[in-house]
N, C-alpha and C positions, 0 to 999 in steps of 0.2 A: 527581422523579429518587430512587432507591433507594441508597442507600452500601451496598455489601457488603461493602468491607473497606477499610483505613487503617492503613498502615505507616511509620512514619518512616524516610527512607533516605539518604544522606548529606546530612544536613540538609533536606532536602526529605518530601516526601508522594507515596507512590507510591498513588494509589485506585484501587477498581473500583465501577462504578457501572453501575445498570441503570434502565433507562425506557421507556416503551413508545413506539415508532415509529412516526408517521404513513407515513410512505414503505415500512416494512416489513411494517405491520399487523400485530407481532408485539412482545415484549417482546427489546431487544437490551440487551446487556453491553460495554462497554469499558472499560479502565484507560486510566487518565493519571497520568503524574507532573508534580508540580510543586516545582520547583527553591525553595531558599530565598530567592531573589529575588522572588518571588510574594508573600512578605509585605509587602516595600515597593512593589508596584505592576507592573502587565499585564508578561505576557514573552513574549517570540517564541515559536509553537509548529511543530514538526514533528511531521508525521501519518508513522504507520508501519502500510505495508499488510503482511498478514502471509500464507504462502502456502498452498497446497492442505494440509488436511487439520489446520490450526491454527485458534484461535481468540484472542483480547485476552490470553491469560497466556503463551504461547509468547516472545515476544520480550521480554516484562517480566521472564518468571523466568529465562532463556538466555542472552541479548547481552550481558548486563553494559552495558547504557548509562546507567545512574542516574549513575554518578560523574561522566562525563564532561559529560552533561546537565546538572548541578549545579553544579559549575565554571563552564561555559558561560552557568549561567543562562536553558536552554533548557527548555519543556515538552516533552512527548513523549504524544500518545495514539495508542492502539492500537486500534481498534475490530473487530470479529468479523468472521469471513470470509464468513459468509454471515446471511440470519436465520436461526431456530430455533424448535422447541417444537411444542405438539401443530399436527396440521392445516398445517403447512409441508411441500409436497412435498421428497420427496428422490428420489434416483435409484430408477429402478425394480429395480434390482438392487445395489441398495448401495455400489454401486462409490465409490471413496474420491478421483476425481478429476471427480467432478457433483455436485450439491445439496448438502448439509448441508456446511459447512465447506470448500463452490470456489461460492463465487457468481460469482467472477470479474470484481465491482466493475463487469457492467451493468446495466442496468435490462432486463428479460426484456418481452415480449412475446407469449411461446408460453405456453399455459395448459398445467400447470396452476402454472406457475413464476411467471406475472406479476401474479400476486395480492401475493405476497411480496419474491421477488426481485430489489429496485430500490436495491441496495449502489451503485450511482453517483451516485444523488439520495442518497443517505442519505450517503456519505463527504463530497459536493461540497455538500451544501446543508444539510440536515435537522442532523446531530451540529454541522456550525460553528455554526451557532444557536446551539444547546443550552448549548453550554459555555460559548460566547461570553455569555450571558447569566449564567452559574452562577459561573464564573470568572476572576479577574484576569489574562485573554490580549488579548496585544494581534493584533488579529485581520489587522492592514494588513501582519502580519511573520509569514508562513507559508511550509514547505516542505513539503515531502516526500518518503519515501523507502520502498519495499520490499523483496521479498523474493520471486523466484520467479512465482506467480500475482499474488502483491503488487507488485515488481517491475513488471509488466506493469500491474498497476493503476495505479500511481504515473507511471508515464512517459505515460499514454492522460489521465490527469489535467492532467497539466501540460502536457501540449502542447494538451489543448483548452479549456486555461483558466490561459494565461500569465500572467493579471492574480492571479489569485492566489496562485499560488505565486513566493515569491523563488527556488524553486534545487530540484531535484530529483536524486534518486541512487536508485541498486538495486544491489541481490545479486541475482547470477544471476537475471536479469529474463528471463520469456517475452515475446522481443523480437517477434516475428511471428506472434501467435495463429492468423491464417487459415492458418499455413505449419507445422502440427505438429498430431499429434495431439490433444494434451490442447486446443486452442486450438480446432481445427476442431468438436470432442465440445460442449466448452460452449458456443460459440455457435449452433450450430445446434440446442442443447437451448433455448438460452434466446432469442433471435432469431429462430429459423427455418431454414429453407433458403437466402435470397436472400443471397447472399454480398455486396451491396451493402452489406447494413446493417452487414456484419460489421466495416467500414473505420474505422470509427470508436472500435474497439476495440482498432485493431494501432498498434503505436508506428511500426512501419518504415512502413505504408503512408500514417500521419499526417503524418510526418518529410518525405514525396515530395510529398505533398500541400501541405501549410502553413508546411512548415520551422519553427523555434524561433528564439526571442529570447534565448535563454540556452545556457550550456555544459551537457554532462551527464556525470554521474560514475558508472561501472558497477565493480563488480568481479567476478570470475568465476572461481571452482576450475576450476583446469585437470585435476583427476582426478574432478570432477562428473559421474556417469553419466549425467544428463539432455542433456549438453552438446552431442553432434550433433544428436540426435531431436529436442529438447525445447523448446534455448533457444536456439539460433542466433545469437550474438553478434555472427556474422560479417556477418549479414542486417543489423544495426543499426547495427555497422561502416559500409557501403556506403552505406546511406542515407543518413548524417550525412554522410560525403563526397559525396555527391549534391548535399544542399539546403545545406553551408556550413555545419552545427552543428560545433562546438566538442566530441569526444566524450575524453574519458579512457576508457580501457578497460583495467582491469587485471588481466591474465591471474593468477591466484595458484598459482603452482605446488604440486602435493601435497592441494591443498585440495579437500574435495567441497561437495556441497548444501547441508551441515546448520547448527545454530547454532555448534556450533567455529568453523565457517569466519566467519560474522558476526561472534562476539563478538570475532577474530582481528581484524577490520579498522573496527568500528562506531566506534571512534572518531577515525578519519579522517575518517568518512562527517560526525561532528557536527562535528568542526570546519569540516568544509568548507560547512557548512548556515550553520555559526556567522557566517561570512564575510559571507554575503550576508543576514543578518538583525539584524545590529548598527543 
């Protein structure tokens, strides 16, 4: 593992690292914030999954999470959103909602994406094993959150692996990717035309099939331009009601889809996860 950057931040360390990924068969970069408490022993960990067009740096530089993470003694890891590099397939039309920067946190089965696009296993298995060996992290205390495409990833990973994550939250998640244009394009491109293979990556479908043994926290900007056509939180609310899963859905008047929205409420989410990670 190669250290690309290290800076002191709120008495902790903000790191950026590169390593060779067996899952994705390419070099991968991720960011990790270690609070000052990590100097004394293992600390709990929150995963942040970013959205379309982002990489590991958007959250680190724009969300303003480090101050509260330092106060609460929480590490935060921010993976990239897709494999990258020479030979990694992109959208043939270079669209921003598929391919590079848009891995959708699935394991692709369709050529040519099946060679590199294994973001589901990368986030859920490979990267946890790598950072557990290298840093003072308590892997028995993990939570997960994300934004937009990353909110979709956080919800589906938590619903599929409730034993791994103590809590889950999301900002403006793609709640039902099998029922919106972003999700239909990505899931068809990565997983093929058989829609039955898509359900394992749809939070609404998973809630109705499996239920969930934990509450869910979601913040959604009411002025989000993607709200009606792509995000569809009302479907998540209906699924939680039907499955008997507690959902806190905060509709934030005037807020859009940007990191200004995330920065405004990130402290609430960190405090929320902190209570489950004590």
